[in-house]
Each structure stands twice: as structure tokens, then as C-alpha cells.
C-alpha positions as CSV (number, residue, x, y, z in Angstrom):
1,X,-7.7,23.5,-7.4
2,X,-7.9,25.4,-4.8
3,X,-6.3,23.7,-1.6
4,X,-7.0,24.9,2.2
5,X,-5.1,26.9,3.7
6,X,-3.1,26.2,6.5
7,X,-4.2,27.1,10.3
8,X,-1.9,30.3,11.2
9,X,0.3,29.6,14.5
10,X,-1.0,30.5,17.4
11,X,0.4,33.7,19.5
12,X,2.9,32.0,21.8
13,X,0.7,33.5,24.8
14,X,-1.8,32.0,23.6
15,X,-0.4,28.6,23.4
16,X,-3.2,26.9,26.0
17,X,-6.2,28.3,23.8
18,X,-9.0,25.9,23.4
19,X,-7.6,23.5,20.8
20,X,-10.2,23.6,18.5
21,X,-9.7,27.2,18.1
22,X,-6.8,26.1,15.7
23,X,-8.9,25.4,12.9
24,X,-11.1,22.8,13.8
25,X,-14.8,23.2,13.5
26,X,-16.4,20.0,15.2
27,X,-15.3,18.2,17.9
28,X,-15.3,14.5,18.3
29,X,-16.7,12.2,21.1
30,X,-14.6,12.8,24.3
31,X,-14.7,9.2,25.5
32,X,-12.7,8.5,22.8
33,X,-10.0,11.3,22.7
34,X,-7.3,11.7,25.3
35,X,-7.3,14.9,27.0
36,X,-4.1,17.1,26.9
37,X,-2.3,15.5,30.0
38,X,-2.5,12.4,28.2
39,X,0.1,13.2,25.9
40,X,2.8,12.8,28.4
41,X,1.2,9.5,29.0
42,X,4.3,8.1,27.5
43,X,6.9,9.5,29.7
44,X,5.1,6.9,32.5
45,X,7.4,4.1,30.6
46,X,10.6,3.5,30.5
47,X,13.1,3.4,27.1
48,X,13.9,-0.6,28.3
49,X,9.7,-1.2,28.6
50,X,9.1,0.5,25.2
51,X,11.7,-1.4,23.6
52,X,10.5,-4.8,24.8
53,X,7.1,-3.6,24.1
54,X,7.7,-2.7,20.7
55,X,9.5,-6.1,20.4
56,X,6.3,-7.8,21.3
57,X,4.3,-6.4,18.9
58,X,6.4,-6.9,16.3
59,X,6.8,-10.5,17.0
60,X,2.9,-10.5,16.9
61,X,1.7,-8.7,14.0
62,X,4.7,-8.7,11.4
63,X,4.7,-12.4,10.7
64,X,0.7,-12.3,10.6
65,X,0.5,-9.3,8.4
66,X,3.1,-10.4,6.5
67,X,2.2,-14.1,5.8
68,X,-1.7,-12.3,5.0
69,X,-0.5,-10.5,2.4
70,X,1.8,-12.7,0.7
71,X,-1.3,-15.4,0.9
72,X,-4.0,-12.6,-0.5
73,X,-1.2,-12.1,-3.3
74,X,-0.8,-15.4,-4.5
75,X,-4.3,-16.4,-4.2
76,X,-4.8,-12.9,-6.5
77,X,-1.8,-13.9,-9.0
78,X,-2.8,-17.3,-9.6
79,X,-4.8,-16.0,-12.8
80,X,-1.0,-15.0,-14.2
81,X,0.4,-18.5,-14.0
82,X,-2.9,-20.1,-15.2
83,X,-3.0,-18.0,-18.3
84,X,0.1,-20.6,-19.2
85,X,-1.3,-23.7,-18.2
86,X,-4.3,-23.8,-20.6
87,X,-7.2,-21.6,-18.7
88,X,-8.2,-19.7,-21.8
89,X,-8.8,-22.7,-23.4
90,X,-10.4,-25.1,-21.0
91,X,-12.9,-22.1,-20.3
92,X,-13.1,-21.3,-23.7
93,X,-12.1,-17.5,-23.5
94,X,-11.5,-15.5,-26.3
95,X,-10.1,-12.1,-27.7
96,X,-10.4,-9.7,-24.3
97,X,-12.0,-11.6,-22.2
98,X,-8.9,-13.2,-20.4
99,X,-8.1,-9.4,-19.8
100,X,-11.7,-9.1,-18.1
101,X,-10.7,-11.7,-15.5
102,X,-8.5,-9.0,-13.7
103,X,-10.6,-5.9,-14.9
104,X,-13.7,-7.7,-12.9
105,X,-11.8,-8.2,-9.7
106,X,-10.1,-4.6,-9.4
107,X,-14.1,-3.6,-10.3
108,X,-15.6,-5.3,-7.3
109,X,-12.4,-4.0,-5.0
110,X,-13.4,-0.8,-6.3
111,X,-17.2,-0.9,-5.3
112,X,-16.2,-2.3,-2.0
113,X,-13.2,0.3,-1.1
114,X,-15.4,3.3,-0.1
115,X,-17.7,1.0,2.1
116,X,-14.9,-1.2,3.5
117,X,-13.3,1.8,4.8
118,X,-16.0,3.3,6.1
119,X,-17.2,0.5,8.1
120,X,-13.4,0.5,9.6
121,X,-13.8,4.3,10.3
122,X,-17.1,3.2,12.3
123,X,-16.9,0.2,13.7
124,X,-16.9,-17.3,-17.7
125,X,-20.3,-16.2,-15.7
126,X,-18.2,-18.8,-13.1
127,X,-15.1,-17.2,-13.3
128,X,-16.4,-13.7,-13.2
129,X,-18.2,-14.4,-10.4
130,X,-15.2,-16.0,-8.5
131,X,-13.1,-13.1,-9.6
132,X,-15.5,-10.6,-8.5
133,X,-15.9,-12.2,-5.2
134,X,-11.9,-11.9,-4.5
135,X,-11.9,-8.7,-5.1
136,X,-14.4,-7.7,-2.7
137,X,-13.1,-9.3,0.3
138,X,-9.6,-8.2,-0.7
139,X,-10.4,-4.7,-0.6
140,X,-10.0,-4.3,3.2
141,X,-6.8,-5.8,3.7
142,X,-4.6,-2.8,2.2
143,X,-5.9,-0.1,3.6
144,X,-7.0,-2.2,6.6
145,X,-3.4,-2.9,7.7
146,X,-2.1,1.0,6.8
147,X,-4.5,1.8,9.4
148,X,-3.4,-1.0,11.6
149,X,0.2,0.1,11.1
150,X,-0.5,4.0,11.8
151,X,-2.5,2.9,15.4
152,X,0.7,0.5,16.9
153,X,3.5,2.4,15.5
154,X,5.3,5.7,15.4
155,X,5.8,7.6,12.1
156,X,9.2,6.9,12.1
157,X,8.5,3.1,12.3
158,X,5.9,3.3,9.7
159,X,8.3,2.6,6.4
160,X,10.2,-0.3,7.5
161,X,7.3,-2.4,9.4
162,X,4.6,-1.5,6.3
163,X,7.5,-2.8,3.6
164,X,7.6,-5.5,5.4
165,X,4.3,-6.9,4.9
166,X,4.0,-5.2,1.2
167,X,7.4,-7.3,0.0
168,X,5.5,-10.3,0.2
169,X,4.4,-9.5,-2.8
170,X,7.6,-10.4,-4.4
171,X,8.7,-13.3,-1.5
172,X,5.2,-15.1,-1.8
173,X,6.0,-14.7,-5.9
174,X,8.9,-17.4,-5.1
175,X,6.7,-19.9,-2.9
176,X,3.7,-19.4,-5.7
177,X,6.3,-20.3,-8.2
178,X,7.5,-23.5,-6.3
179,X,4.2,-24.4,-5.9
180,X,3.1,-24.0,-9.1
181,X,6.1,-25.6,-10.9
182,X,5.5,-28.7,-8.9
183,X,2.0,-28.9,-10.2
184,X,2.6,-28.2,-13.4
185,X,5.6,-30.7,-14.0
186,X,3.2,-33.7,-12.1
187,X,0.1,-32.8,-14.3
188,X,2.8,-32.6,-17.1
189,X,4.2,-36.4,-16.2
190,X,0.9,-37.9,-14.7
191,X,-2.1,-36.4,-16.1
192,X,-5.1,-35.6,-14.2
193,X,-7.1,-32.6,-13.0
194,X,-5.5,-29.4,-15.1
195,X,-3.2,-27.8,-13.6
196,X,-4.6,-24.4,-13.4
197,X,-7.2,-25.9,-11.3
198,X,-4.8,-27.4,-9.0
199,X,-3.3,-24.4,-8.5
200,X,-6.4,-22.2,-7.7
201,X,-8.0,-24.9,-5.6
202,X,-4.5,-25.2,-3.2
203,X,-4.2,-21.5,-3.0
204,X,-7.7,-21.0,-2.3
205,X,-7.6,-23.3,0.4
206,X,-4.7,-22.0,2.0
207,X,-6.5,-18.5,1.9
208,X,-9.7,-19.7,3.8
209,X,-7.3,-21.5,6.4
210,X,-5.6,-18.8,7.3
211,X,-8.4,-16.1,7.5
212,X,-9.4,-18.4,11.1
213,X,-6.1,-17.8,12.6
214,X,-6.4,-14.2,11.6
215,X,-9.4,-13.5,13.1
216,X,-8.1,-14.2,16.4
217,X,-5.1,-12.5,16.6
218,X,-5.1,-9.3,14.5
219,X,-6.6,-5.9,15.6
220,X,-6.1,-2.5,17.3
221,X,-4.4,-2.2,20.5
222,X,-7.8,-1.8,22.2
223,X,-9.1,-5.4,20.4
224,X,-6.1,-7.8,20.5
225,X,-6.0,-10.5,23.4
226,X,-2.2,-10.6,23.9
227,X,-1.7,-7.6,25.7
228,X,-2.2,-7.1,29.2
229,X,-4.5,-3.3,30.1
230,X,-1.2,-1.9,31.3
231,X,0.1,-3.0,27.9
232,X,-2.8,-1.7,26.0
233,X,-2.2,1.8,27.5
234,X,1.6,2.0,26.9
235,X,0.6,1.0,23.5
236,X,-1.9,3.8,22.9
237,X,0.7,6.2,24.4
238,X,3.1,5.6,22.4
239,X,1.6,6.6,19.2
240,X,0.6,9.6,20.7
241,X,4.0,11.9,18.8
242,X,2.1,10.8,15.6
243,X,0.3,14.2,15.7
244,X,-2.3,12.2,13.7
245,X,-4.8,10.8,16.1
246,X,-5.3,7.0,17.4
247,X,-6.5,4.1,15.6
248,X,-10.0,3.9,17.5
249,X,-13.1,4.7,16.0
250,X,-14.7,8.6,16.1
251,X,-17.5,10.2,14.6
252,X,-17.7,11.1,11.1
253,X,-16.5,14.3,9.7
254,X,-17.8,16.2,6.7
255,X,-15.6,18.9,7.3
256,X,-12.8,16.5,6.9
257,X,-13.9,14.4,4.0
258,X,-14.0,18.4,2.2
259,X,-10.9,19.2,3.1
260,X,-9.6,16.0,1.7
261,X,-10.8,16.4,-1.7
262,X,-9.4,20.0,-1.2
263,X,-6.1,18.8,-0.5
264,X,-2.9,18.6,-2.8
265,X,-1.2,15.9,-1.3
266,X,-4.4,13.4,-1.6
267,X,-4.3,13.9,-5.5
268,X,-0.7,13.5,-5.5
269,X,-1.4,9.9,-3.8
270,X,-4.1,9.1,-5.8
271,X,-1.9,9.7,-9.0
272,X,0.9,7.6,-7.9
273,X,-1.5,4.8,-7.0
274,X,-3.1,5.5,-10.6
275,X,-0.2,5.5,-12.3
276,X,2.3,3.4,-11.2
277,X,-0.6,0.2,-11.3
278,X,-1.7,0.9,-14.8
279,X,1.2,-1.4,-15.4
280,X,0.4,-3.7,-13.0
281,X,-3.1,-4.4,-14.3
282,X,-1.8,-5.5,-17.5
283,X,1.5,-7.1,-16.6
284,X,0.3,-8.7,-13.8
285,X,-2.2,-10.9,-16.0
286,X,0.0,-11.4,-19.0
287,X,3.3,-11.3,-17.7
288,X,3.9,-14.8,-18.4
289,X,2.5,-14.5,-21.8
290,X,5.2,-11.9,-22.3
291,X,8.2,-13.6,-21.2
292,X,7.4,-16.4,-22.6
293,X,7.4,-15.0,-25.8
294,X,11.1,-14.5,-25.5
295,X,11.1,-18.0,-26.5
296,X,11.0,-19.8,-23.2
297,X,8.6,-22.8,-22.0
298,X,5.5,-22.2,-19.6
299,X,7.7,-24.4,-16.9
300,X,10.7,-21.9,-17.8
301,X,8.6,-18.9,-17.4
302,X,7.4,-20.5,-14.0
303,X,11.4,-20.7,-12.7
304,X,12.4,-17.0,-14.5
305,X,9.5,-15.2,-12.4
306,X,11.2,-16.3,-9.2
307,X,14.3,-14.1,-9.0
308,X,11.7,-11.0,-10.2
309,X,10.0,-11.5,-6.7
310,X,13.3,-12.2,-4.9
311,X,14.4,-8.6,-6.3
312,X,11.1,-6.8,-5.5
313,X,10.7,-7.8,-2.1
314,X,14.3,-7.3,-1.2
315,X,14.1,-3.8,-2.5
316,X,11.4,-3.2,-0.8
317,X,12.7,-4.3,2.8
318,X,15.9,-2.4,1.9
319,X,14.3,0.6,0.8
320,X,11.8,0.5,3.8
321,X,15.0,0.1,6.3
322,X,16.9,3.2,4.7
323,X,13.9,5.1,5.2
324,X,13.7,4.6,8.8
325,X,17.2,5.1,9.1
326,X,17.7,8.0,7.2
327,X,14.9,10.9,7.2
328,X,13.1,12.0,4.2
329,X,14.6,9.7,1.8
330,X,11.4,7.6,0.9
331,X,10.9,9.9,-2.3
332,X,14.0,8.7,-3.5
333,X,13.5,5.3,-3.2
334,X,10.0,5.4,-5.1
335,X,11.4,7.5,-7.6
336,X,14.6,5.5,-8.3
337,X,12.1,2.0,-8.5
338,X,10.2,4.3,-11.6
339,X,13.5,4.7,-13.0
340,X,14.3,0.8,-13.1
341,X,10.4,0.3,-14.3
342,X,10.8,2.5,-17.3
343,X,13.8,1.2,-18.8
344,X,13.1,-2.6,-18.4
345,X,9.7,-2.3,-19.9
346,X,11.2,-0.2,-22.5
347,X,14.1,-3.1,-22.9
348,X,11.6,-5.7,-23.4
349,X,9.4,-4.1,-25.0
350,X,11.9,-2.3,-28.0
351,X,14.5,-5.1,-28.5
352,X,14.1,-7.3,-31.4
353,X,12.0,-10.2,-30.6
354,X,14.6,-12.6,-31.7
355,X,16.1,-15.6,-29.9
356,X,19.6,-14.0,-29.0
357,X,17.7,-11.4,-27.5
358,X,15.8,-13.2,-25.0
359,X,18.0,-13.1,-21.8
360,X,18.4,-9.4,-22.0
361,X,14.5,-8.8,-22.8
362,X,14.3,-11.0,-19.5
363,X,16.8,-8.9,-18.0
364,X,14.6,-5.7,-18.2
365,X,11.6,-7.1,-16.9
366,X,13.9,-8.4,-13.8
367,X,15.1,-4.4,-13.6
368,X,11.0,-3.8,-14.0
369,X,10.4,-5.9,-11.0
370,X,11.6,-3.3,-8.2
371,X,8.3,-1.3,-9.4
372,X,6.2,-1.8,-6.3
373,X,8.2,0.0,-4.1
374,X,6.4,3.4,-5.4
375,X,3.5,2.6,-4.6
376,X,4.1,0.4,-1.6
377,X,6.3,3.3,0.2
378,X,3.2,5.8,-1.2
379,X,1.0,3.7,0.8
380,X,3.1,3.7,4.1
381,X,3.5,7.6,3.9
382,X,-0.1,8.4,3.6
383,X,-0.9,7.5,7.6
384,X,2.4,9.7,8.3
385,X,1.1,12.3,6.6
386,X,-2.6,12.5,6.9
387,X,-4.1,13.7,10.1
388,X,-7.6,13.4,11.2
389,X,-9.5,10.1,11.6
390,X,-12.1,10.9,8.6
391,X,-9.7,12.3,6.4
392,X,-7.3,9.4,6.6
393,X,-10.1,7.1,5.9
394,X,-11.0,9.3,2.8
395,X,-7.5,10.2,1.6
396,X,-7.0,5.7,1.8
397,X,-10.0,5.5,-0.4
398,X,-9.1,8.2,-2.7
399,X,-5.8,5.9,-3.2
400,X,-7.1,2.9,-3.5
401,X,-9.6,4.3,-5.9
402,X,-6.1,5.1,-7.9
403,X,-4.6,1.5,-7.4
404,X,-8.3,0.4,-8.4
405,X,-8.5,2.4,-11.5
406,X,-5.2,2.4,-12.5
407,X,-5.4,-1.8,-12.5
408,X,-8.6,-1.5,-14.6
409,X,-7.1,0.6,-17.6
410,X,-4.2,-1.6,-17.2
411,X,-5.7,-4.5,-18.3
412,X,-7.4,-3.2,-20.9
413,X,-4.4,-2.0,-22.6
414,X,-3.3,-5.3,-23.3
415,X,-5.5,-5.9,-26.3
416,X,-5.7,-9.4,-27.9
417,X,-4.4,-8.6,-31.5
418,X,-1.1,-7.5,-29.5
419,X,-0.1,-11.2,-28.6
420,X,2.0,-12.5,-27.0
421,X,4.5,-9.5,-26.2
422,X,1.7,-7.1,-25.9
423,X,4.5,-4.4,-27.3
424,X,2.0,-1.0,-27.1
425,X,1.0,-2.0,-23.6
426,X,4.4,-2.1,-22.6
427,X,5.5,1.3,-23.8
428,X,2.2,2.6,-22.6
429,X,3.3,0.9,-19.3
430,X,6.6,2.5,-19.5
431,X,5.1,5.9,-20.0
432,X,3.0,5.7,-16.9
433,X,6.3,5.1,-15.0
434,X,7.9,8.0,-16.1
435,X,4.7,10.2,-15.1
436,X,5.0,8.4,-11.5
437,X,8.3,9.8,-11.2
438,X,7.4,13.5,-11.9
439,X,4.1,12.9,-9.4
440,X,6.7,11.8,-6.7
441,X,8.7,14.9,-6.9
442,X,5.8,17.1,-7.1
443,X,5.0,15.4,-3.8
444,X,8.4,16.1,-2.4
445,X,8.8,19.5,-3.4
446,X,5.2,20.2,-1.9
447,X,6.2,18.9,1.6
448,X,9.6,20.6,1.7
449,X,7.7,24.2,1.0
450,X,4.9,23.7,3.6
451,X,7.2,22.1,6.4
452,X,9.6,25.1,5.7
453,X,6.9,27.8,5.8
454,X,5.5,26.3,9.2
455,X,8.9,26.1,10.7
456,X,9.8,30.2,9.7
457,X,6.5,31.0,11.4
458,X,7.2,28.9,14.6
459,X,10.8,30.8,14.5
460,X,9.0,34.2,14.8
461,X,7.1,33.1,17.6
462,X,10.1,32.0,19.7
463,X,8.4,28.4,19.9
464,X,10.5,25.6,21.4
465,X,10.5,22.5,19.7
466,X,9.2,20.8,22.8
467,X,6.6,23.4,22.8
468,X,5.4,22.3,19.1
469,X,5.8,18.8,19.8
470,X,3.8,19.0,22.9
471,X,1.0,21.7,21.2
472,X,1.0,19.0,18.0
473,X,0.4,15.8,20.4
474,X,-2.9,17.5,21.8
475,X,-3.8,18.6,18.2
476,X,-3.4,15.5,16.7
477,X,-5.4,13.5,19.6
478,X,-8.3,15.8,19.4
479,X,-8.7,14.8,15.5
480,X,-7.4,17.9,14.1
481,X,-6.0,17.2,10.7
482,X,-2.6,17.9,9.3
483,X,-3.5,21.1,7.9
484,X,-5.6,22.5,10.9
485,X,-2.9,21.4,13.2
486,X,0.0,24.0,12.5
487,X,2.9,22.0,14.6
488,X,2.4,19.2,12.0
489,X,5.2,18.3,10.2
490,X,5.4,16.1,6.8
491,X,7.5,13.4,6.1
492,X,8.7,12.4,3.0
């Protein structure tokens, strides 16, 4: 694979040259782009004013995004709990048909992923149909939220904010567990409608109701109604320092599409999403059955899943906080989550399937519960490190294609003949986590190499840090990519 060559630094005396001479070959629509003088707009506002605005943004966006991500996760994962309460028997599923309920979800996610991202840039059979619709509608949430974070927050704020809403996968597992346990007990004691039907009706109804709230409150700085015109200007000025362009719309640039497909970092993000989500695709639907095979009842499994949710969500938030506090440490937390995931799965898969080992095997799965940090932290790095509006959209799509394909492959690794432990699937998942660990450090070393090379060129030309930052901001707001912009520095 031949990677695009980063644009060389211009000579010191030529800093005022036309910005697109630095490597860009297409100009976006000027009304949507800030001119060079606008890069100093943030200086018009005091530190106190910026702090107050950030607080207002956080109080509006974080609860909304966290609630949305948690609800969609709970709705999506209802299939896992449903397998514990007889959905396969009631709907006459057999063999690999249960696995296909997960596969069809991610197939529809994959099909809708590209069109949804393009739109954001520009402006049984019954069970199968429902899972397809859920996957299609969900396909815009994760990439859309990453674009929202990039359009509201500075680069150093991306990690913590992204991890807050992504962590709801874990925290809502607790909420879902409580609901599922209550429904399961009520059905067991009183009969009536099947527990798996009640679970899906409740979670699906909650998702539909929340969508109405979301419609009126979420958007980019230009779109929301809860900021004044002056605050919208301030919000736009805040993110100029990202050097990756704003969150607004722009024309589609095919040169940036080509660059994305030649950029090594994009393939690293694709591989991280693919490899780390192979385990998710299988364990996400069969995890309850695996845990039950250790010697627990269905209701006990519901309760035992809650600590894993708490542990996963807490580690996501903690890693986001530490990443914001200590520069260039995100890949370390990603790698650690893969070590824990690999070890945990091997413990669950390889220890004897005997009653005396059930708590040790459950402990392995508990350690594995922090694996999502690698995927989520990787997603939060993408808008920080990919500049150019079209390129960013393509990179996001490629990453989520990896996510979908990984989940599709993972769901088929858990074969009916291997039930209920699914040992081959667990071992294959552990191998994928190990490979993800390797890719994470390849990405880290690539960023270190490119940053060092650009720093060396800047020193040779006598550019100050302030000059590089200003020129980088101008290039970013004129829609130059991270490769075209020689003043861009990667974070890792």
C-alpha cells in the first residue's frame, strides 16, 4: 500500500502564500469556510466566557448523547437477554438462525452506513425484518455522534466527552439487567405474556419516545436552538484550533476520498474496529448462554451481567479522564483493555467446565468487560486525527464498516454445534483481541514518526510554535487534510 506523501513545510518567508498551495487541489464553497482572520476569533472571548460556554454545552449535549447511546444499546442488546427467556423456542429458531438475528442487524448497519454518512456530509422473517430495521436506523448514531463531538469540542476534549456517552453501553447494561430481571421474575411468578416479548416491548417503546426529545435538542452549533447567535459564533471559534475544519456542510471532494483510501492510519482504525468487534458480534448475543453454561440460572445470569457493565462503563470514563489529563496516552488504555480481554476470554474458555470453576470463569468474563475501551477510544481518536471534511466522513465510514464486518464475522463464529460454552468462538475472539493489541501500537508508532518528522522540518525553518498553530488553523478551516496540512500534529 502506497501512502500519500505529507505536504512539505513551506519556506519561512512564504508563509503568506495561498493556502491551497500547501497541498490542496480543490476549494470548498467559500461561504462555509472561515477566512484567515477568523482563526483569531477565539481571542475575542475571555477565558471565563469560554469556560461558561463549555459548561453550557456539556450540560446540554452530554446527558442527551449519553441517554441516546444507552437506550439504543439496551434496545439492540435485548436479543441477548431474550435468548435466556425462550425466544428461540417460542419462534422455532434452530441451528444458526439465532446467530443470524445478530448477523442481519449488522448487515443492515453496513448497508446504511455509507449513505447515512454521505447525507450528514451533505446535508423468523418477522424477527429478521425488525432486526434489519433496527440496524439501519442505528447506523447513523455512532458516526453522527463523533461528528457532533468534533463540531463542538477542542481536540483535547474529544476523548473524555466521547467516552462519557460511549460508556453508557456498560452503565445501561445495569439498567437493562434490572428491567429484565424484574420482568423475568414477574413472568415466572404470574405467567402472562412471554418475558422476551415484554422486554422488547418496553425497550422498543422507550427508544421511540426518546427519539422525539432528541429531534428538538441535538445538532451542530449552527442548528441548535439553545445558543444565542453570539454563543454560536463563540462555539465555532472554539474549535478552530483543531485544524480539522468545522462541523458544517461542504462540497464532496473526491481527492480527499482517494487520500483516505491511501492513508495508513485509516486502515489501522478499520482493523481495530474489525478485530475488536469480532468478539462483540458473537458474545453480544451468546454471552448469556455462555455464562449460564458455567452452572448459573437465567435469572442469576441477568444479575451477574451487571458488574461487567459497571466495570466496562467505569473504565471507559476513567480512561477518557486520564487521556484528557495526560497527553498522548489514549493508545495505552486501548492496549490494556485488549490484554484484559484476551486473558479473560482464555480463562473462560480453557478452565474445566465444572461447577467448582464457575466463579473463576465468570471472573474471566468480568475482566473481559473492559474490551470496549479499545473500540471507543479508537473512535474518539478518529475525529482528532483526520482532517478534511470529506476525508473525515470517509474515514468514519471505513471504521464503522470494520465494526459491522467484525460483528457479522463474530456472530457466525459461535456455531450451534459448540453450544453452550462455544469454546472455539471464545478462543478465536481472544486471538482477535491479541491482534488488535498489535495494530494499536503500529498506529501509535506511525503517529510518533510523522510528528517527529514534521517537528524536525519546522525547526529547520525556524518556525515558532505560535506561527505553526496559526497556519495550521488557517489550513484546517480551508478544508486541508491532515496530510496536506504540514502544521497538523497527531494525538495518540
